[in-house]
C-alpha positions as CSV (number, residue, x, y, z in Angstrom):
1,M,102.5,130.7,101.8
2,P,100.2,130.3,104.2
3,L,98.8,127.1,104.5
4,E,96.0,127.1,106.9
5,K,93.8,128.2,104.1
6,A,92.4,125.1,101.6
7,R,92.3,126.1,98.2
8,P,90.0,123.9,95.7
9,T,91.7,121.1,93.8
10,V,92.5,121.5,90.2
11,L,95.0,119.7,88.3
12,P,96.0,120.6,84.8
13,A,95.1,118.3,81.9
14,P,97.3,115.6,81.1
15,D,100.6,116.0,78.6
16,A,102.2,114.6,75.7
17,N,104.8,113.5,77.8
18,L,102.0,110.2,79.1
19,D,102.8,107.2,78.7
20,P,101.1,106.4,75.0
21,E,99.9,103.2,76.2
22,R,97.2,104.9,78.5
23,A,95.1,106.9,76.2
24,A,94.7,103.6,74.1
25,R,93.6,101.4,77.2
26,P,89.8,101.6,78.1
27,R,89.5,103.3,80.7
28,N,87.3,100.2,83.0
29,R,88.7,97.4,81.7
30,L,91.2,95.4,83.5
31,V,94.6,95.3,81.1
32,V,97.7,93.0,80.7
33,T,100.3,95.0,79.4
34,P,103.4,93.3,78.3
35,A,105.4,96.9,78.8
36,V,105.2,96.0,82.7
37,A,105.5,92.4,82.4
38,A,109.2,93.0,81.3
39,E,109.7,95.4,83.9
40,A,108.5,92.7,86.4
41,K,110.9,90.6,85.8
42,S,113.8,93.0,87.0
43,V,111.1,94.6,89.9
44,A,109.5,91.9,91.2
45,P,108.5,91.8,95.0
46,A,110.4,89.4,97.5
47,P,108.5,86.3,98.3
48,R,107.8,85.7,101.8
49,P,110.1,83.7,103.3
50,Q,109.1,80.2,103.3
51,G,108.1,78.8,107.0
52,D,107.9,82.1,108.2
53,A,104.9,82.9,110.2
54,L,102.1,85.6,109.0
55,A,103.5,89.4,109.4
56,P,101.1,91.3,111.6
57,A,98.1,92.8,110.1
58,V,98.1,96.4,109.4
59,L,94.7,96.7,108.0
60,A,92.0,94.6,107.7
61,L,88.4,94.6,106.0
62,Q,85.9,91.8,107.2
63,G,82.9,90.6,105.7
64,I,82.3,94.5,104.4
65,C,78.6,95.5,102.6
66,V,78.4,99.0,101.7
67,Q,75.5,100.8,100.0
68,I,75.5,104.0,98.2
69,D,72.1,105.8,97.2
70,G,70.5,102.6,97.5
71,H,73.3,100.6,95.7
72,Q,75.2,97.8,96.8
73,V,78.5,98.6,95.7
74,L,80.2,96.4,97.9
75,S,78.9,92.8,99.2
76,D,80.9,90.9,101.9
77,V,84.3,92.1,101.2
78,S,87.4,90.7,103.2
79,F,90.9,91.2,103.2
80,T,93.9,91.4,105.4
81,V,97.2,94.0,104.6
82,R,100.5,92.8,106.4
83,A,103.5,94.8,107.7
84,G,106.2,94.8,105.0
85,E,104.0,93.1,102.0
86,V,102.1,94.9,99.0
87,T,98.6,93.8,98.5
88,A,97.0,94.8,95.1
89,L,93.2,95.2,94.9
90,V,92.5,94.4,90.9
91,G,89.1,94.6,88.9
92,H,87.7,96.6,86.1
93,G,86.5,100.3,86.6
94,G,83.5,99.6,88.7
95,A,84.8,97.2,90.8
96,G,84.4,98.5,93.9
97,K,88.3,98.8,94.6
98,S,88.4,102.6,95.5
99,T,85.3,102.2,97.3
100,A,87.0,99.3,99.6
101,L,90.3,101.7,99.9
102,R,87.7,104.5,101.4
103,T,86.4,102.4,103.4
104,G,89.3,101.1,105.0
105,L,90.5,104.9,105.3
106,G,87.1,105.9,107.1
107,L,86.0,107.9,104.4
108,I,82.8,105.6,103.8
109,R,80.8,103.9,106.5
110,P,80.1,100.2,106.0
111,L,76.7,98.9,106.3
112,R,78.0,95.9,107.8
113,G,81.4,94.0,108.3
114,T,84.5,95.3,110.2
115,V,87.1,97.4,109.8
116,T,90.8,96.6,111.8
117,A,93.5,99.0,111.8
118,A,96.8,98.6,114.0
119,G,95.4,95.9,115.7
120,Q,92.2,97.6,116.8
121,S,88.7,98.4,115.7
122,V,88.2,101.5,113.9
123,T,84.5,101.1,112.1
124,G,82.8,103.9,112.4
125,W,86.0,106.4,113.2
126,P,86.2,109.4,111.1
127,A,88.8,109.2,108.8
128,Y,91.3,112.0,110.4
129,R,91.5,109.6,113.8
130,I,92.3,106.7,111.0
131,A,94.8,109.1,109.6
132,Q,96.7,109.6,113.1
133,L,97.5,105.7,113.7
134,G,99.8,106.1,110.4
135,V,98.7,106.5,107.1
136,G,99.7,107.7,103.8
137,Y,97.0,108.1,101.0
138,V,97.5,108.9,97.5
139,P,93.8,109.6,96.4
140,Q,92.5,108.6,92.7
141,D,92.4,112.4,91.6
142,L,95.6,113.2,93.7
143,G,93.8,115.5,95.6
144,L,96.6,118.3,95.2
145,F,96.1,122.1,96.0
146,A,96.6,123.5,92.8
147,D,97.9,127.1,94.0
148,F,100.0,125.2,96.1
149,T,103.8,124.6,95.0
150,V,105.8,121.0,94.7
151,A,107.2,122.1,97.9
152,E,104.4,122.8,99.7
153,N,102.2,120.2,98.5
154,M,104.6,117.8,99.6
155,A,105.0,119.5,103.5
156,L,101.2,118.7,103.5
157,G,102.2,115.4,104.1
158,A,104.6,115.6,106.8
159,R,102.7,116.4,109.6
160,A,105.0,115.6,112.3
161,G,107.0,119.1,111.2
162,P,109.4,119.9,108.2
163,I,110.6,116.8,105.6
164,P,113.3,115.5,107.3
165,P,116.7,116.1,104.9
166,Q,117.6,112.5,104.3
167,R,113.9,111.8,103.7
168,L,113.8,114.7,101.0
169,D,116.9,113.3,99.3
170,W,115.0,109.7,99.4
171,L,112.1,111.1,98.0
172,L,113.9,113.4,95.2
173,G,116.3,110.8,94.5
174,L,112.9,108.6,93.4
175,F,111.6,111.5,91.1
176,P,114.7,113.7,89.9
177,P,112.3,116.0,87.9
178,L,110.6,117.3,91.0
179,A,114.1,118.9,91.9
180,R,113.7,121.7,89.2
181,V,110.1,122.4,90.1
182,L,109.9,122.3,94.0
183,Q,108.7,126.0,93.6
184,I,106.6,125.9,90.8
185,P,102.8,126.3,92.0
186,V,101.0,122.7,90.8
187,W,98.6,124.3,88.1
188,G,101.7,125.0,85.8
189,L,103.2,121.5,85.9
190,S,102.3,118.3,83.7
191,R,100.3,115.2,84.9
192,T,103.7,113.6,85.3
193,A,105.2,116.1,87.8
194,C,101.4,116.1,89.3
195,E,101.5,112.0,89.8
196,M,105.3,112.5,91.1
197,T,104.1,115.1,93.5
198,A,101.1,113.5,94.8
199,L,103.4,110.2,95.5
200,A,106.0,111.9,96.9
201,R,103.7,114.1,99.7
202,A,102.0,110.3,100.7
203,L,105.6,109.2,101.3
204,A,107.0,112.6,102.9
205,E,106.5,110.8,106.4
206,K,107.3,107.3,107.5
207,R,104.1,105.4,107.9
208,S,102.6,102.0,108.7
209,L,100.3,101.8,106.2
210,Y,100.3,103.6,102.8
211,I,97.1,103.3,100.4
212,L,97.2,104.1,96.6
213,D,94.1,104.2,94.6
214,M,95.1,103.5,91.0
215,P,98.8,104.8,91.5
216,A,100.5,102.6,88.4
217,D,98.0,103.3,85.8
218,G,99.0,105.1,82.6
219,V,102.0,106.6,84.0
220,T,105.5,107.2,82.3
221,P,107.8,104.4,83.0
222,H,110.4,106.3,84.5
223,T,107.4,107.2,87.3
224,R,106.2,103.4,87.2
225,A,110.0,102.4,88.1
226,A,110.2,104.9,90.6
227,L,107.0,103.5,92.7
228,S,108.4,100.1,92.4
229,T,111.6,101.4,93.9
230,A,109.6,102.9,96.2
231,L,107.2,100.2,97.4
232,S,110.6,98.1,97.8
233,D,112.2,100.2,100.4
234,L,108.8,100.8,102.2
235,S,108.3,96.9,102.3
236,L,112.0,96.4,103.6
237,Q,111.2,99.2,106.6
238,G,108.4,97.2,107.4
239,A,105.5,99.3,106.3
240,A,101.9,97.9,104.7
241,I,100.9,98.9,101.2
242,V,97.7,98.4,99.3
243,I,97.6,99.6,95.7
244,A,94.5,99.4,93.9
245,T,95.0,98.6,89.7
246,R,93.2,97.6,86.6
247,D,96.5,96.0,85.3
248,V,97.1,92.5,86.3
249,E,100.9,92.9,85.4
250,A,101.3,96.2,87.7
251,A,100.0,93.8,90.1
252,A,102.4,91.0,89.6
253,A,105.5,93.6,89.4
254,F,104.3,95.5,92.7
255,A,102.8,92.8,95.4
256,Q,103.1,89.5,96.9
257,T,99.7,89.2,97.5
258,A,96.7,89.9,94.9
259,V,93.1,90.4,95.7
260,L,90.6,90.5,92.6
261,L,87.3,92.2,92.9
262,E,84.5,92.1,90.4
263,A,81.0,93.5,91.0
264,G,81.7,94.7,94.8
265,R,82.7,91.1,95.4
266,V,86.2,89.5,96.1
267,R,86.6,86.6,93.1
268,W,89.5,85.3,94.1
269,Q,92.9,86.0,96.2
270,G,96.4,84.7,95.7
271,P,99.7,85.8,94.1
272,P,99.5,87.9,90.9
273,R,101.6,86.4,88.9
274,T,99.4,83.2,89.0
275,I,96.4,85.1,87.3
276,A,98.9,87.0,85.4
277,D,100.4,84.2,83.7
278,D,96.9,82.3,83.1
279,P,94.6,84.7,81.3
280,A,92.4,81.2,80.6
281,L,91.9,81.3,84.7
282,L,91.5,85.3,85.0
283,A,88.7,85.0,82.3
284,A,86.9,81.9,84.3
285,L,86.8,84.2,87.3
286,L,85.2,86.9,85.5
287,A,83.1,84.9,83.1
288,N,80.3,85.8,85.3
289,R,80.2,89.1,86.4
290,E,77.4,90.7,87.8
291,G,76.4,93.4,85.8
292,A,78.7,93.8,82.8
293,Q,78.8,96.2,80.4
């Protein structure tokens, strides 16, 4: 099937195999899930060695302000994503997580502030130029081509050529169900398989930075475990990863650093375990939320 003809993205409806907690969670609220907390004990991220110098910055947002349709969405947002580490943007729905990621990708131009990637200012660059610096991206809506097969969607993530056999083996080892559906169009698959496909596409090629928008929220335990393994492997390879999530425990399971966003502002930065283990601190940080419903 020729890949030069882009087709509209059409995603299948969620299926019954999804994590049953997903349907019960408020869609726009922070959550702390005991199930993820249990997993965090076995897949907790490696801490930065004591005394080590800071790893190189791969992506940095400094003083970012964004307005959309006349509304202030981000106000003076600053954070840094470093090589070999996972940074989690944590917050309620509407806190500004996706907007911050899209600004870093060049999909949104900031009103004020600077974006630095790969050691150079990329503020105002178009998204395709930033992508050429070596960025893998999973959008919140997955961004799959419904009429393409799983294999074809995955191939779109490997711009340098076919996915190397060793890389493909690694991907199918992370997501074994995909091996059985490689030649099936995405429109006929479950939501779980689509989530795996989107992740596999972003990881199909070795990159210096991976940006994942809500990859851990509401997925099955198997997909979450696979994501944990993938993030650990990528960190050991020196990649920088930034994920957005509403789940405080997911952040603690995956990330070394959390950036707590609310109403478009950074309320706190630090080890995610700190706020996961201290609900009173988390509540105090969010006590004066602007625009709370």
